[in-house]
TIKOL-501372 format. One record per residue (C-alpha): residue number from 1; chain; x, z, y. Coordinates in Angstrom, 2 decimals. Last residue first. Layout:
<rs>
{r NUM A {X Z Y}}
...
</rs>
This chain:
<rs>
{r 234 A {-44.67 -16.71 29.31}}
{r 233 A {-41.68 -18.00 27.33}}
{r 232 A {-42.54 -18.54 23.79}}
{r 231 A {-41.71 -16.27 20.80}}
{r 230 A {-38.57 -15.71 18.81}}
{r 229 A {-38.31 -12.81 16.13}}
{r 228 A {-40.35 -14.69 13.61}}
{r 227 A {-42.20 -13.08 11.03}}
{r 226 A {-41.44 -11.72 7.43}}
{r 225 A {-37.73 -11.13 8.28}}
{r 224 A {-34.80 -12.64 6.60}}
{r 223 A {-30.90 -11.48 6.69}}
{r 222 A {-27.68 -13.08 6.32}}
{r 221 A {-24.12 -11.31 6.36}}
{r 220 A {-20.90 -12.80 7.10}}
{r 219 A {-17.60 -11.46 6.80}}
{r 218 A {-14.34 -10.10 8.19}}
{r 217 A {-15.05 -11.21 11.96}}
{r 216 A {-18.04 -9.29 11.47}}
{r 215 A {-20.48 -12.30 11.86}}
{r 214 A {-24.37 -11.68 11.66}}
{r 213 A {-26.76 -14.30 10.47}}
{r 212 A {-30.44 -13.62 11.28}}
{r 211 A {-33.11 -15.73 9.93}}
{r 210 A {-37.19 -15.13 10.78}}
{r 209 A {-36.72 -17.29 13.94}}
{r 208 A {-37.39 -20.69 12.45}}
{r 207 A {-34.32 -22.21 14.05}}
{r 206 A {-32.09 -19.34 12.73}}
{r 205 A {-31.27 -16.40 15.04}}
{r 204 A {-27.00 -15.74 15.42}}
{r 203 A {-25.40 -12.34 15.71}}
{r 202 A {-21.81 -11.76 16.50}}
{r 201 A {-20.59 -8.67 15.48}}
{r 200 A {-18.45 -5.99 17.28}}
{r 199 A {-18.21 -3.12 14.52}}
{r 198 A {-16.25 0.02 15.20}}
{r 197 A {-19.22 1.90 13.13}}
{r 196 A {-19.21 4.86 15.64}}
{r 195 A {-22.48 4.00 17.22}}
{r 194 A {-24.83 1.68 15.14}}
{r 193 A {-24.10 -1.84 16.82}}
{r 192 A {-25.22 -3.03 20.32}}
{r 191 A {-27.43 -5.63 21.72}}
{r 190 A {-26.66 -7.60 24.94}}
{r 189 A {-26.57 -10.93 22.91}}
{r 188 A {-28.41 -12.73 20.13}}
{r 187 A {-27.47 -16.35 19.86}}
{r 186 A {-29.44 -19.08 19.19}}
{r 185 A {-29.30 -22.45 17.66}}
{r 184 A {-28.56 -21.17 14.02}}
{r 183 A {-29.40 -24.08 11.80}}
{r 182 A {-27.90 -26.39 14.19}}
{r 181 A {-29.60 -29.93 14.11}}
{r 180 A {-27.38 -33.19 12.61}}
{r 179 A {-27.35 -35.70 15.19}}
{r 178 A {-23.62 -35.81 15.57}}
{r 177 A {-22.95 -35.27 11.73}}
{r 176 A {-24.58 -38.20 10.61}}
{r 175 A {-27.91 -39.03 8.36}}
{r 174 A {-29.83 -36.26 10.19}}
{r 173 A {-31.28 -34.76 6.92}}
{r 172 A {-28.17 -35.30 4.62}}
{r 171 A {-26.02 -33.49 7.44}}
{r 170 A {-28.01 -30.45 7.90}}
{r 169 A {-28.29 -30.10 4.03}}
{r 168 A {-24.93 -30.66 3.65}}
{r 167 A {-24.05 -27.72 5.78}}
{r 166 A {-26.87 -25.23 4.51}}
{r 165 A {-25.17 -25.78 1.11}}
{r 164 A {-21.67 -25.08 2.28}}
{r 163 A {-22.52 -22.27 4.39}}
{r 162 A {-24.78 -20.43 1.85}}
{r 161 A {-25.11 -16.73 2.72}}
{r 160 A {-26.95 -14.95 0.19}}
{r 159 A {-29.89 -12.58 1.15}}
{r 158 A {-30.26 -9.47 2.91}}
{r 157 A {-33.99 -8.27 3.46}}
{r 156 A {-35.16 -7.18 6.79}}
{r 155 A {-38.15 -4.50 6.41}}
{r 154 A {-36.38 -1.97 8.60}}
{r 153 A {-36.10 -3.65 11.66}}
{r 152 A {-39.35 -5.34 11.44}}
{r 151 A {-41.19 -3.77 14.00}}
{r 150 A {-38.29 -3.64 16.42}}
{r 149 A {-37.70 -7.05 15.93}}
{r 148 A {-41.41 -8.37 16.76}}
{r 147 A {-41.49 -5.83 19.79}}
{r 146 A {-38.25 -7.36 20.73}}
{r 145 A {-39.60 -10.91 20.84}}
{r 144 A {-36.54 -12.79 22.07}}
{r 143 A {-37.07 -16.09 24.01}}
{r 142 A {-38.04 -19.51 23.51}}
{r 141 A {-37.19 -22.94 24.72}}
{r 140 A {-36.30 -24.81 21.61}}
{r 139 A {-32.81 -25.09 20.03}}
{r 138 A {-31.95 -28.72 19.06}}
{r 137 A {-29.58 -28.79 22.14}}
{r 136 A {-27.41 -26.28 20.68}}
{r 135 A {-26.26 -22.63 21.63}}
{r 134 A {-29.58 -21.34 23.25}}
{r 133 A {-28.64 -17.90 24.20}}
{r 132 A {-31.01 -14.95 23.26}}
{r 131 A {-31.67 -11.65 24.72}}
{r 130 A {-31.06 -7.81 23.99}}
{r 129 A {-30.86 -5.31 26.73}}
{r 128 A {-33.32 -2.74 24.73}}
{r 127 A {-31.84 -3.71 21.62}}
{r 126 A {-29.66 -0.56 20.68}}
{r 125 A {-28.90 -0.45 16.85}}
{r 124 A {-28.37 -3.77 15.66}}
{r 123 A {-25.53 -4.13 13.20}}
{r 122 A {-25.96 -1.03 11.34}}
{r 121 A {-29.92 -1.41 11.71}}
{r 120 A {-29.75 -4.56 10.10}}
{r 119 A {-28.91 -2.64 6.65}}
{r 118 A {-26.81 -4.48 3.78}}
{r 117 A {-23.57 -3.39 5.20}}
{r 116 A {-24.32 0.31 5.18}}
{r 115 A {-22.86 2.27 7.87}}
{r 114 A {-22.43 6.01 6.37}}
{r 113 A {-21.82 4.97 2.97}}
{r 112 A {-19.99 1.96 3.89}}
{r 111 A {-17.80 3.80 6.10}}
{r 110 A {-17.10 6.63 3.72}}
{r 109 A {-16.00 4.12 0.81}}
{r 108 A {-14.16 2.00 3.67}}
{r 107 A {-12.25 4.85 4.57}}
{r 106 A {-11.33 6.30 1.35}}
{r 105 A {-8.65 3.50 0.19}}
{r 104 A {-6.86 3.40 3.75}}
{r 103 A {-7.01 7.21 4.07}}
{r 102 A {-5.18 7.56 0.59}}
{r 101 A {-2.84 4.73 1.46}}
{r 100 A {-2.24 6.95 4.75}}
{r 99 A {-1.23 9.96 2.21}}
{r 98 A {0.64 7.49 0.47}}
{r 97 A {2.74 6.54 3.51}}
{r 96 A {3.10 10.11 4.42}}
{r 95 A {5.62 10.05 1.28}}
{r 94 A {8.30 8.52 3.47}}
{r 93 A {7.91 10.70 6.21}}
{r 92 A {8.13 13.92 3.93}}
{r 91 A {11.19 12.24 2.38}}
{r 90 A {12.91 12.11 5.86}}
{r 89 A {11.61 15.59 6.48}}
{r 88 A {12.86 17.01 3.15}}
{r 87 A {16.24 15.63 3.86}}
{r 86 A {16.32 17.38 7.54}}
{r 85 A {18.29 20.32 7.08}}
{r 84 A {20.47 19.23 4.24}}
{r 83 A {21.40 16.55 6.06}}
{r 82 A {22.55 18.46 8.99}}
{r 81 A {24.51 20.52 6.28}}
{r 80 A {26.32 17.32 4.90}}
{r 79 A {27.36 16.34 8.38}}
{r 78 A {30.03 14.06 7.62}}
{r 77 A {28.91 11.87 10.41}}
{r 76 A {29.21 8.92 8.12}}
{r 75 A {26.74 10.58 5.71}}
{r 74 A {24.22 11.45 8.66}}
{r 73 A {23.78 7.63 9.43}}
{r 72 A {23.74 6.53 5.93}}
{r 71 A {20.97 9.17 4.98}}
{r 70 A {18.87 8.55 7.80}}
{r 69 A {18.92 4.82 7.02}}
{r 68 A {18.12 5.36 3.11}}
{r 67 A {15.15 7.70 4.21}}
{r 66 A {14.00 5.00 6.25}}
{r 65 A {14.02 2.20 3.69}}
{r 64 A {12.01 4.23 1.56}}
{r 63 A {11.21 1.32 -1.03}}
{r 62 A {8.00 0.59 -2.58}}
{r 61 A {5.20 1.78 0.01}}
{r 60 A {1.77 0.18 -0.68}}
{r 59 A {-0.07 -1.05 2.22}}
{r 58 A {-3.47 -1.82 2.54}}
{r 57 A {-5.40 -5.30 3.28}}
{r 56 A {-9.07 -5.58 4.23}}
{r 55 A {-12.30 -7.02 3.08}}
{r 54 A {-12.79 -4.17 0.16}}
{r 53 A {-8.86 -4.17 -0.76}}
{r 52 A {-6.46 -6.72 -0.72}}
{r 51 A {-2.89 -5.63 -1.43}}
{r 50 A {0.08 -5.70 1.28}}
{r 49 A {3.52 -4.40 -0.10}}
{r 48 A {5.61 -2.56 1.53}}
{r 47 A {9.70 -1.85 2.08}}
{r 46 A {9.56 1.40 4.30}}
{r 45 A {9.70 3.08 7.51}}
{r 44 A {7.82 6.32 7.43}}
{r 43 A {11.11 8.15 7.26}}
{r 42 A {11.92 7.07 10.78}}
{r 41 A {8.68 8.94 12.06}}
{r 40 A {9.72 12.30 10.01}}
{r 39 A {13.28 12.19 11.35}}
{r 38 A {12.25 11.64 14.91}}
{r 37 A {9.81 14.79 14.50}}
{r 36 A {12.79 16.70 12.66}}
{r 35 A {14.90 16.07 15.80}}
{r 34 A {12.37 17.08 18.03}}
{r 33 A {12.17 20.32 16.20}}
{r 32 A {16.21 21.32 15.80}}
{r 31 A {16.30 22.28 12.30}}
{r 30 A {16.05 26.01 11.40}}
{r 29 A {18.71 27.37 9.16}}
{r 28 A {16.92 29.93 6.60}}
{r 27 A {14.26 27.22 6.07}}
{r 26 A {10.94 28.25 4.33}}
{r 25 A {9.04 28.14 7.73}}
{r 24 A {10.04 24.53 8.17}}
{r 23 A {8.93 22.98 5.00}}
{r 22 A {5.50 24.88 5.28}}
{r 21 A {5.41 23.44 9.03}}
{r 20 A {6.30 19.89 7.79}}
{r 19 A {3.41 20.08 5.04}}
{r 18 A {0.91 21.54 7.77}}
{r 17 A {1.97 18.52 10.32}}
{r 16 A {1.60 15.82 7.56}}
{r 15 A {-1.96 16.96 6.71}}
{r 14 A {-2.62 17.13 10.39}}
{r 13 A {-1.55 13.43 10.73}}
{r 12 A {-3.77 12.49 7.69}}
{r 11 A {-6.88 14.50 9.35}}
{r 10 A {-6.12 12.83 12.70}}
{r 9 A {-6.20 9.55 10.85}}
{r 8 A {-9.48 10.17 9.03}}
{r 7 A {-10.93 10.61 12.07}}
{r 6 A {-9.70 7.77 13.99}}
{r 5 A {-11.08 5.56 11.03}}
{r 4 A {-14.72 7.45 11.27}}
{r 3 A {-14.70 7.01 15.12}}
{r 2 A {-13.88 3.10 14.54}}
{r 1 A {-14.38 2.30 18.31}}
</rs>
């Protein structure tokens, strides 16, 4: 679970609640509370565009569709006074989109500071139940060396991911794809990422036991160790 994201969203809703209470306290004719809550939620509806930002998509609200819908409903009923009572809440709902936009912009920056993408400890926090699974026939019969992994946890170096280069190297050495050896024939299971990161990575170990490829679903990170993380079965 992404604790940070949940906390920032809670702060965003708290800010919206505070603004709604300020509007409510200044009104002489008080609106019905459940209605103003509905109006705020409807006001959130907008025409938005998606923009790429730090391995995610953020929404930028352009047109206040919810506000227009609410205005159309109240204008048909000729309830001008009611629209005056709820109008500010409708616009609060629309501008809430920008509060959530701010959260979307800030969250990855804070997340990367607390859970650095270039540190192995972000993806491997608890290895007590860790074990490896052979995912390819080219894998040797080996097991995870937990002591080696623990000792080198702070010594891993991030290196570039050369997906195409690795693919062609395997193909050229084998002559044909069916005979190619898998570069990462072991999968590391039973481990846990750092608590609160919200990361559920798939982790693969290289044939030589020194390389680790981490796949988060959004990107891949490659680390190298000085000594092998694998050992022969006793």
